[in-house]
C-alpha positions, 0 to 999 in steps of 0.5 A: 886155427891149429897151433901146428898150421901157419899163422897170419904172418907166415910162420910155424912157431919160429920157422917159416916167413918169406926171406926173398930178394927185393926183385921177388917181393912182388911175386911172393906178395901177390901170392900171399894176398890172393892164394886163399881167396882163389883156392876157396872159389867154388869154380876153383874147388870144382875144377880141382876136385874134378881133375883129381877124380877124372885125371889123377884117379883119386881117391887113391886106395887105402890098402890093407897089406895083409902079408906085410902086416903079418910080418910085423904083427900089426895092421898096416895100411898103405895109402897108395899115392903110387897109383896116381897118374904120373906115379906119385903124390906130386900131381896133387900139388901141380894140379892145384898150382896150375889152376892158381897160375891160370887165375893169376894170368901167368903164361909160363911155368918153372919148377925144380925137381930132384927125383924127377917126379915133381918135374914130370907132374909139372910137365904133365899139367903144363901139357894139360893146360898148354902152358910153357914149361921149364924144369930145372934139374941137377945134372947128377939127377938127370943121369940117375933119373933118365926115364923121368927126363924122357917123360918131361921132354915128351910132354914138351918141357925144357929140362935145364941141367943145374951144374953148380954145387952138388948138381942135385935138388938144392942147386936146381932150386937155386937155378929156378929161383934165379929164373923167377927173379929174371921173369917176374911178370909172366912166370909162376914158380911151381915149388914141389915141396913144403919149402920156400917163402910163405905162402908156399909151405902152406899152399903145397900142404893144403893141396896135398892134404887130400891124402889125409882127408881121404885116409880118415874116410877110408879108415872109418870104412875099414876099421870103424874109426877115423884115426890110426895109432901111427902115421908114417911118411918119408921126408925130404922137403916133406910134401907127402908127409905134410899131406899125410899128417895134415888132418891128424895134426890136432889129433894128439892120440895119433903118433906122427913119424917122419922118416929122413934119409940117413944115407951111409949113416947119420954121422958118416958125412954122407947123409940127409938126416936134417933134424939130427944134424941141422941147425936153424937157418934160412934156405930158399926163402924160409927159416927152418932147420938145415944142415950147415957148417959152423959158418953157415954154409949149406952142407951137401946132403946125400941119399940113394934116393934123389927125392930125399937128398935135400939139406933142409926140411919144410918149416912146418916139419921143423916146427913139428919136430921142435914142438915134439908133435912129430917124431923125426927119425932116419933110415940108411940107404941099406935099410931102405933098399931092403924094405923096398925089396921086402914089400915087393916080395910080400905084396907085389908092389915096388915102392919108390926108394923114397917111400921105402925109407918109411917102410924100413922104420917098421923094423925099429918099432914094437907093437901090441898087435891090434894097432893100425898103422898108415904109411904113405906110399908116396911113389912107385918104384918104376923110376928106381928100377936101375938103382934097385937092379944095381944094388941087388945085382939083378 
């Protein structure tokens, strides 16, 4: 087993575990005991891959962005998760988890969402399978991601506003956990990122690992070798990065770069740069690195992108950072917005603002010229058009 994957106790180095209230213990234990066996069943694998192919539209292309490459003097390949059904990588995980929920006999699905992409992906698979769906979303995010809220409601989901704290992703997660405590028997909680109690970080990473699995195959076709020199992905909780890094973790010659949101600047007081600002602690059921005050209260994160303003990172990312396997950096709102506009003008692809953070880091890198760089384009920018328009004054 790779030293970067979860161990049998649910830990990545010192991070991970399952810190849950007693009421939730049966749910989490049931998942821990059954998830691997269910996922390895032939019928599960067949249904999962058939849906990824015929419903999601996978494999997603690995696109050699020629004009973008010329600008930076290196070969840049974009893994086009934005072309998936629903517009982001989130659907890979929700398809996997809805099949898991079915096999566990659950009839009701709950989820949390920030940017709304995971909420849409959850509502989508619930419509596909005819299951009840409740999505918790911060009141602030409901306002800034109105098109996604409309999509969820069209698909029959109930969208419940989280009105505590900063009224964003952290608070939506708190509300979803509360619901799960109150409805432990018939409800499955589809967590959208590589966060939460074990086995969620591993579960979500396994479903998202299809991203790097395809990438290796596609790189051989395009470059003659399966490993790039650099892999870049944005990180809030970190599910697209976990999937993008998964099959490269033990390939030490591949440099893994995770890009967090620096908001108005790492030390501005309005940031979500967890690895730069955080300390070890427990949040939402696992031990990781999170932004907190001296007395352990969670600091409210900020980012212009609704999908990156999470005050922690997944435990596997904490371990990749602490062990030195991954490089964790951050990009400001302004840098991300400029990078999003640049990709749009050079390639005709409007990226999600989350993904724009990863693109922006190219400005800070220097290349010899013959390297291959893969960037996970985790989502499309349709949901962010209002933000782009306001920012640039279109």
